N, C-alpha and C positions, 0 to 999 in steps of 0.2 A: 865387314860381312862380304862373304864371297857370291851370294846368288844377287841372278841380275833381277830385275821386275819381272822381265820377261819367262824367267824361269817360274817365279811366283804365279804369275798369271796362269801359265799353263798348268799347272798343279792345281789352282784354285779351279780352272776349266776342270779337270779331271776329278775334284770333289764335287762339284755342280753333278756332274757326268752320274757319279756314284749314288748320290742323293735321287738323282731323277729314275734310279733303278728301281722296280716294286721288291720289296722284301720285307721282312718283318718287322722293319721300323715303321713301314706304311701301313700295317696291318693293325698293329699298336696303336700308332697316334690316331687312326680313324677311329678304332674302339673307343677311346678314352674323348674324345672329341663329339663322335655322334653321340656319346651315354653322357656326358657332362658339360660339354661346348670347351668354348677356348679355355676357360678357366680349368678344367680338369686336364688338358692336354698339355698347357704349357710346362710344366712341371715333367714329361715325359718328355719334351723337348730338351728341355736341360739335362736331365740324365743322360741323354742320347750323346749331348756335346762333350759332357765330363767323361762318357764311356769311350769318346773318339780322340781325346787327351792319351789315352794310355797306350793303343796299337801306333802311332808314330813313333812315340816313346822306345817302345819293346824293338821296333823295326831299328832305329837309328843306333838303340843298343847294342844292336849284334846281332840278331835273331833271325833278320832278315839276310845277313851274309849267309847264314848255313843254310835257309830254304833255296836259295838260289844257287848256294852250290850243290846239291845235290837235288837234280832232274828229277829224279823217281819221289819224293818229297811233295815237291808242288804237283807232279802229275796225281797223288793222290789226294792231296788237296783239293786241286780242280774237281774230279771226278768223285769225291766225297761231300763236296758243296754242291754240286749239281743235284746229286741227288737226294742233297736234304731240300732244296728248292723243288724237288720234282715232287717229292712227299708231302711238304708245305702245301703247295698249289694242289696235289688230291685232296688233301685233308681239308681247304678251304671249300672246296668245289661239293665236297660230300658234306659239308655242314653247310651248304648256301642259304638255305632257309631259317638258319639260327637267327634270333635276334642279336646282337652287337652285346648288347647288355648284360646278357647269359655270360659271357664270358669273365667270371668277377676277378680272375688272376690280375686281368688287365684294367678292368672298369671300376677297381674298388676306389672307394672314393678318400680324398685326401691328398697334399701336395706331397707330402711326403710318398705314398703309395704309387702316386705317379714315377717320381725321381726314379725311386727305386726299380719300378717296372722299365724305367728308360735304360738304366744302366746293365740292367740286365740282359734287356732285349740284342743291345751293340755290343754286347760282352761275347756274347754267343751267336752273334751274326756272320756267318761264313764269307757273306760278299766282303762286310769291312775287314775279314781277317786277311783274306785274298787280298786285297787290293793295298793294305799297309804292310804286307810283308812279303808280298811278291812283286808289286810295282812299284814300290815308293824309292827303290833301289834303282828302278829304272829312270827315275825324274833327277835323283841326285847324286851327286857321291857323298856314301854317308861317313866314309871315312874323314872325308874333309873338309867336315863342318865345322862351324864357329859356334858359339853358343848362343850368337843375336842368328844365326841361321837358323839353329834349332827352336829358338821362339817364334821366330817368322812362320816356321813351318806346322808347330802345334798351334800357334794361334789360328791359322787357315784352316788347318783341321776342327779347331773348335767353334769358328765362326759360320763358316758355309753352311754346314750340316744346318747348326741350330736355327739360322735366319732363314734355311730352306724347309727345315720342320716348322717354324714358328708360321712363315707364311701359310704352310696346307693346315695347320690347325685351325688358322682363321678362316681360310677357305672353307673347310669342313664345318665349322662352326656357323658361317652364313646360309649352309646348305644342311644342317641338319634335321629339319624338319622334313626335307624331302628324301633326305637318304634313309633318315629312320623308317621309313615306312616297308614293309617286308618285300613288297617288288621290286623296290630300289635296291634294298641290300641284299636279294640275292643275286641281281644282275652286278652288283657292284662286286659279290665275292665270286660269283664267275669268270668275272674278267678278270679279277686278280688272281684269281687260281688258274687262269688261262696262261696269265702274264710271268707267275713263278715258275710254271712247268715250263715255260719256252725260255725264261733263263738258264733254269738248271741244264736243259738239252743244250744251250749253246755253248755255258759257261767250260766246259771240259776243253772247247776247241779255240778257245780266244786267248 
């Protein structure tokens, strides 16, 4: 194994910061936790974690080299992702008064529905795509990794988001009565929408 404990700790910290950044996963997780509690939200968290295994594998497989070698590609990705975040924020603010249970795509009952929603939301998450495809090569020399290094990287990529999302699901579950009120949901959506817009405006310059 060529990676040190410090290398992996830095990567785990970056994954935690990625988790803390508002995005589509947050919105999806809160929607299911508010509508159905922790029982409805944990399959989505598992689906997100499974999806998180794909991007580092793709990056290690060589796609990150292509993206990092073509500055124009990364520039377009950053601006495109920023625009997507701004649009998502505007849409969240516009529907701030909508009940979370009205979003049938995210709140459909059943563990399988939650799992599929989790995989779908992470596979289309521009924040995750940019992180793994653009920043992962900055942490590790992808060309010199052993199979043990790869296992360690994808294990962290799976475990950190999973634990974070499960903790968030448990927190939202404990507050679901409060969050389910129209006034609280409106404030939450306005705040989330503003954060999404802020992330979208900062992303192209980071």
